[in-house]
C-alpha positions in Angstrom: 12.0 -2.4 20.9 11.6 -6.0 21.0 8.0 -5.7 22.0 7.5 -3.3 19.0 9.1 -5.8 16.4 7.0 -8.6 17.8 3.8 -6.4 17.3 5.0 -5.4 13.8 5.7 -9.2 12.9 2.2 -10.1 14.2 0.5 -7.3 12.2 2.3 -8.5 9.0 1.1 -12.0 9.5 -2.6 -10.7 10.3 -2.6 -8.7 7.2 -1.0 -11.5 5.0 -3.6 -13.9 6.2 -6.4 -11.4 5.4 -5.1 -10.5 1.8 -3.7 -13.7 0.5 -6.8 -14.4 -1.8 -6.4 -11.2 -3.3 -2.9 -11.8 -4.6 -1.3 -9.3 -2.6 1.1 -9.2 0.4 0.8 -7.5 3.6 3.3 -4.8 2.6 1.1 -3.5 -0.1 -1.4 -2.5 2.4 0.3 0.9 2.9 0.6 1.4 -0.8 -3.1 0.8 -1.4 -4.2 3.2 1.5 -1.8 5.9 0.2 -2.7 5.6 -3.5 -6.4 5.6 -3.1 -6.2 8.5 -0.6 -3.8 10.4 -3.0 -4.5 9.4 -6.5 -2.0 10.9 -8.9 0.8 11.3 -6.4 4.5 10.9 -7.9 6.4 7.8 -7.0 8.8 10.1 -5.2 6.0 11.5 -3.0 4.8 8.1 -2.3 8.2 7.1 -1.2 8.3 9.9 1.2 4.7 9.4 2.3 5.1 5.8 3.5 8.7 6.0 4.3 10.2 3.6 1.9 13.2 4.0 -0.2 12.5 4.8 -4.1 13.8 1.6 -5.3 11.5 -0.4 -3.1 8.5 1.7 -4.2 9.4 1.2 -7.9 9.7 -2.5 -7.3 6.4 -3.0 -5.3 4.6 -0.6 -7.9 5.9 -2.8 -10.6 4.2 -5.8 -8.8 1.0 -3.9 -8.2 0.9 -2.8 -11.9 1.4 -6.4 -13.1 -1.4 -7.6 -10.9 -3.7 -4.7 -12.3 -4.0 -2.8 -9.2 -2.2 0.5 -10.3 -1.5 2.5 -13.3 1.7 4.5 -13.6 1.7 7.6 -16.0 4.2 10.2 -16.8 3.4 13.6 -15.3 2.2 15.9 -18.0 4.0 18.8 -16.3 7.3 17.1 -15.4 8.3 14.4 -17.9 10.8 13.0 -15.3 8.2 12.3 -12.8 5.8 9.3 -12.7 2.4 9.5 -11.2 0.4 6.6 -9.7 -3.3 6.0 -10.1 -5.4 3.3 -8.5 -7.2 1.0 -11.1 -10.9 -0.1 -10.3 -9.4 -3.2 -9.0 -7.6 -1.4 -6.5 -10.6 0.9 -5.7 -12.7 -2.2 -5.2 -10.3 -3.8 -2.5 -9.7 -0.4 -0.9 -12.6 -0.8 1.6 -11.4 -4.2 2.6 -7.8 -2.9 3.3 -9.2 0.0 5.4 -11.4 -2.4 7.5 -8.4 -4.9 8.0 -6.3 -1.8 9.3 -9.4 -0.7 11.6 -9.7 -4.3 12.8 -6.2 -4.4 13.8 -6.0 -1.0 15.4 -9.2 -2.0 17.3 -7.6 -5.2 18.6 -4.4 -3.3 19.7 -6.4 -0.8 21.7 -9.1 -3.0 23.1 -9.1 -3.2 27.0 
């Protein structure tokens, strides 16, 4: 378990370093990947998809919305649900985020 935690912290530092000039933190990578892959998913679906509690998702989405990465809209079919859509700014950074994830995975599985 200790080794898994160390690897997780190292991954976070790696992502943080690669994403800092874009104004986002390492924890937002999973949001970007999920939202770009499933645009229009509800906040509740997003929370289940990335295994984060609903209040954490709401807080991080507020940050991403403030930075111009996401747009939240009320679902037309269910007024209680809020759907999340990527903005062009998020779509522009999406390939970079995918590349960062691929580089990290490659480094873990090398040799």
